[in-house]
C-alpha positions as CSV (number, residue, x, y, z in Angstrom):
1,M,-0.6,24.1,16.6
2,A,2.8,22.5,17.0
3,T,5.8,24.8,17.5
4,K,8.9,24.4,15.3
5,Q,10.7,22.7,18.2
6,Q,7.9,20.2,18.6
7,E,7.9,19.5,14.8
8,K,11.7,19.1,14.9
9,S,11.4,16.7,17.8
10,Q,8.7,14.7,16.0
11,Q,10.9,14.5,12.9
12,T,13.9,13.3,15.0
13,M,11.7,10.6,16.6
14,Q,10.5,9.4,13.2
15,E,14.0,9.4,11.7
16,L,15.3,7.4,14.7
17,M,12.4,5.0,14.4
18,G,13.0,4.5,10.7
19,A,16.7,3.8,11.2
20,A,15.8,1.3,14.0
21,I,13.3,-0.5,11.8
22,S,15.8,-0.7,9.0
23,L,18.6,-2.1,11.3
24,F,16.2,-4.4,13.1
25,G,15.2,-5.8,9.8
26,S,18.7,-6.4,8.5
27,K,20.5,-7.3,11.8
28,G,17.8,-8.3,14.2
29,F,16.6,-6.6,17.4
30,A,19.2,-8.0,19.8
31,S,22.1,-7.4,17.5
32,T,21.3,-3.7,16.9
33,S,22.7,-1.1,19.4
34,V,21.4,2.3,20.2
35,A,24.7,3.7,18.8
36,E,24.0,2.1,15.5
37,I,20.5,3.5,15.4
38,T,21.7,7.0,16.1
39,D,24.6,6.7,13.7
40,K,22.3,5.6,10.9
41,A,19.8,8.4,11.6
42,G,22.6,11.0,11.9
43,Y,22.0,11.9,15.5
44,A,23.9,11.9,18.7
45,K,22.9,9.3,21.4
46,G,21.4,12.1,23.5
47,S,18.7,12.5,20.9
48,F,17.7,8.9,21.3
49,Y,17.5,9.2,25.1
50,R,15.5,12.4,24.9
51,H,12.7,10.3,23.5
52,W,13.2,6.8,25.0
53,N,14.8,5.2,28.0
54,S,15.8,2.1,26.2
55,K,15.7,0.2,22.9
56,D,12.8,-1.8,24.4
57,E,10.8,1.3,24.9
58,L,11.5,2.4,21.3
59,F,10.4,-0.9,20.0
60,L,7.2,-0.9,22.0
61,Q,6.4,2.5,20.4
62,I,7.1,1.1,16.9
63,I,4.8,-1.8,17.6
64,E,2.0,0.5,18.9
65,Q,2.2,2.7,15.8
66,K,2.4,-0.3,13.4
67,F,-0.6,-2.0,15.0
68,K,-2.6,1.3,15.0
69,R,-2.2,1.5,11.2
70,Y,-3.0,-2.2,10.7
71,R,-6.0,-2.0,13.0
72,A,-7.4,1.1,11.4
73,T,-8.0,-0.7,8.1
74,R,-9.5,-3.7,9.9
75,H,-11.8,-1.8,12.2
76,D,-14.2,-0.4,9.6
77,K,-14.5,-3.8,7.8
78,I,-15.1,-5.9,10.9
79,R,-18.1,-3.8,11.9
80,E,-19.8,-4.8,8.6
81,A,-19.3,-8.5,9.1
82,H,-22.5,-10.5,9.0
83,D,-21.3,-13.7,10.6
84,L,-18.4,-15.5,12.2
85,D,-17.0,-16.8,8.9
86,E,-16.9,-13.2,7.5
87,A,-15.4,-11.8,10.7
88,M,-12.7,-14.4,10.7
89,N,-11.8,-13.8,7.1
90,I,-11.5,-10.1,7.8
91,I,-9.2,-10.8,10.8
92,W,-7.0,-13.2,8.7
93,D,-6.8,-10.6,5.9
94,F,-5.5,-8.2,8.6
95,L,-3.0,-10.9,9.8
96,E,-1.8,-11.4,6.2
97,T,-1.2,-7.7,6.0
98,I,1.3,-8.1,8.8
99,L,2.9,-11.0,7.1
100,G,3.2,-9.0,3.9
101,D,5.8,-6.9,5.7
102,K,8.3,-9.7,6.0
103,D,11.0,-7.9,8.0
104,W,8.4,-6.6,10.4
105,S,6.9,-10.0,11.2
106,S,10.4,-11.5,11.8
107,I,11.3,-8.6,14.1
108,F,8.0,-8.8,15.9
109,L,8.6,-12.5,16.5
110,E,12.1,-11.9,17.8
111,F,10.9,-9.2,20.1
112,T,8.0,-11.3,21.4
113,V,10.4,-14.2,22.3
114,Y,12.9,-11.7,23.8
115,S,10.1,-10.1,25.9
116,A,9.5,-13.5,27.6
117,T,12.8,-13.0,29.5
118,S,11.6,-9.9,31.3
119,E,8.6,-9.8,33.6
120,P,7.8,-6.1,32.9
121,L,8.1,-6.6,29.2
122,R,6.1,-9.7,29.2
123,K,3.3,-7.9,31.0
124,L,3.4,-5.0,28.4
125,M,3.4,-7.4,25.5
126,N,0.2,-9.0,26.8
127,K,-1.5,-5.7,26.5
128,S,-3.6,-5.2,23.4
129,D,-1.6,-2.3,22.1
130,Y,1.5,-4.5,21.6
131,R,0.3,-7.9,20.2
132,L,-2.5,-9.9,18.9
133,S,-4.4,-9.7,22.1
134,N,-6.9,-12.5,23.0
135,R,-9.2,-9.9,24.5
136,V,-9.2,-7.7,21.4
137,F,-9.7,-10.8,19.2
138,A,-12.6,-11.9,21.4
139,D,-14.2,-8.5,21.1
140,L,-14.0,-8.6,17.3
141,V,-15.9,-12.0,17.1
142,R,-18.0,-11.9,20.2
143,E,-21.3,-10.8,18.6
144,H,-20.9,-13.6,16.0
145,V,-20.3,-16.5,18.3
146,E,-23.5,-18.5,18.6
147,T,-22.4,-21.1,21.1
148,D,-21.1,-21.0,24.7
149,F,-17.5,-21.5,23.5
150,P,-15.6,-18.5,25.0
151,P,-14.6,-16.0,22.3
152,E,-11.3,-15.5,24.3
153,K,-10.4,-19.1,23.4
154,I,-11.1,-18.5,19.8
155,G,-8.8,-15.5,20.0
156,A,-6.1,-17.4,21.9
157,L,-6.2,-20.4,19.5
158,N,-6.0,-18.1,16.5
159,T,-3.1,-16.1,18.0
160,A,-1.3,-19.3,18.7
161,M,-1.8,-20.6,15.2
162,F,-0.6,-17.3,13.7
163,E,2.4,-16.9,15.9
164,G,3.2,-20.6,15.4
165,Y,3.1,-20.0,11.6
166,L,5.5,-17.1,12.1
167,I,7.9,-19.5,13.8
168,H,7.7,-22.0,11.1
169,R,8.2,-19.3,8.5
170,A,11.2,-17.9,10.3
171,L,12.8,-21.4,10.5
172,G,12.1,-22.0,6.8
173,T,10.4,-25.3,7.4
174,Q,8.2,-24.8,4.3
175,V,5.8,-27.5,5.7
176,L,3.0,-25.0,6.5
177,D,1.4,-22.8,3.9
178,L,-0.4,-19.7,5.1
179,A,-3.5,-20.7,3.3
180,D,-3.5,-24.0,5.3
181,V,-3.1,-22.2,8.6
182,R,-5.8,-19.6,7.7
183,R,-8.3,-22.3,6.7
184,A,-7.5,-24.4,9.9
185,A,-8.0,-21.4,12.1
186,I,-11.2,-20.3,10.5
187,D,-12.5,-23.9,10.5
188,M,-11.7,-24.2,14.2
189,A,-13.5,-21.0,15.0
190,L,-16.6,-22.0,13.0
191,K,-16.6,-25.5,14.5
192,N,-16.6,-24.1,18.1
193,G,-18.4,-20.8,17.6
194,T,-21.3,-21.6,15.4
195,K,-24.3,-24.0,15.9
196,Q,-23.8,-25.6,12.5
197,G,-20.1,-26.1,13.3
């Protein structure tokens, strides 16, 4: 059972994370300072640094928590998939859930690009806890792939299509429609991963 101090510490963390998400959504990740996060949450800077060493570390924890929630809904459904088409549709339903949180998908895209400038962050972002990992994707579809086409490639291609769509959406090109990207991604997976493809 958690002590009152542990509960207070957890509440402080959640309030700081909530303030950060709000500010990241309105100002962007790079333009938001730790001081602004603590001011918005009503805490001193020391409260922030008791939980995280940097804004990067805070954001990684936010990503991990968000993805755990998103993945929890996907996990049960994917186990019931009967074929690759059904598995891919469940995965794209999951991806659309991420897109439904417009501020979040924009912030995630900004942080992904930002992480490319730092070797330690780039390594962390390639772990499955922090992004749409090729390995996790491959594990989700592996039992439904009927050909020798590597499931990791299906994962990498779908991730590239999804993240490419995020870029187009952020730029407001309005050339690509999510339904088009979803259909192209699923068609590509079926063409390469099924015998009738």
